[in-house]
N, C-alpha and C positions, 0 to 999 in steps of 0.2 A: 311459425318457429319462434321459440325462445332465445334470448340471446343471455347468455351467462357469461360473467366477468369474473375473474380472480384475482386479487392483490396479492402477488407474488414475492412481494419484499416486503421486509418488516419495518414497521414505523421508526426503529433505531436507527436501520439504514437509510431509509427516507431522509430523515431528519438531519443526516450527518452528509449528506450529499452536496449542498453548497458549499459547506465547509471544506470538503475533500477537493473540490474543484478549484477554490481558493489556495488552498493548502499547496496543492500540484502546481499550481502555475508560477507559484513565488519561490520555487526550487529548481535547481539545475537538474538534479536526479531525485527521483522519490523511489526508495526500498519499500516498499508495503510489505507487511509482515503477516501472515495468516496462513492456516491450516489448507494443505492443498485441496480438500473435500468442502471446504466452507463455502457454500452459496452464497454468504451474506460477504464475505472475503471476495469472492469471486466478483461480486456486483459492485464493491467498493473499488476494487481494483480496476476495472472497466472505466469508472468515473476519472479515476486518477489517470490513466492512460489515454484518456480523451483529452485531457487538461494538458498533459505533458507526456510528451511520446518517450522521453527518457524514464519512464516509470518500470520497475522491475518488480516481479512477483518473487519473494523469497520464504521460504517456512522454516529455515535455520542460518545461522550467520556464515555456513560453508557454503550457501547459495550465492552470496556475494562473490562476483569475481572483481579483482582489481579494475580491468579494462571497462566495465561499466560505469565507474567512478571518475575514470580519468578525465582529467580537465575540468571537474567539477568545484565550484566553488563553495554551492551550498547543495547541502544533501539532507532531504527532507526523509525522515523516517516515520512511518503511520501503520495503523493496522486496522483489522476487522472489529467490529464490537465485542468480539468475545476473545481476540490476541491478547494475552496478558501483559502486563507492563513489562515484566522481567525477560520476555522472549524480545520484544524490542530492544530493550537494554543491551541485551546479547548480541543484537546485530550492531549496534551503535558501537559497543566496544570493538568488535570484529573490525568495523570498518575504520576506526581510530588507530589500530593496530595496522591494516592495511596501508593508511596513509602515511604511520610513521616510518615505513620501511623503505 
């Protein structure tokens, strides 16, 4: 019997895992921005969630509910390898509006 193994996580994702763990543990709440179908996004989100149970997967600003950031002094926003910077900035702007109301 032959044993076959497959490396199912891309190198860019694997190289980010230690940094994602550290980032997630340094914030009260993590908003992880990614497309709902992104397999890399799902893998990195699981890393964040393991390091910080207050990690939330969001695809657009409207996915952020005020209750998930309540009481947070430090909110981290990060994303998948393919998440555009503008998408994370939109989430950040939305959070700032929520906090100012």
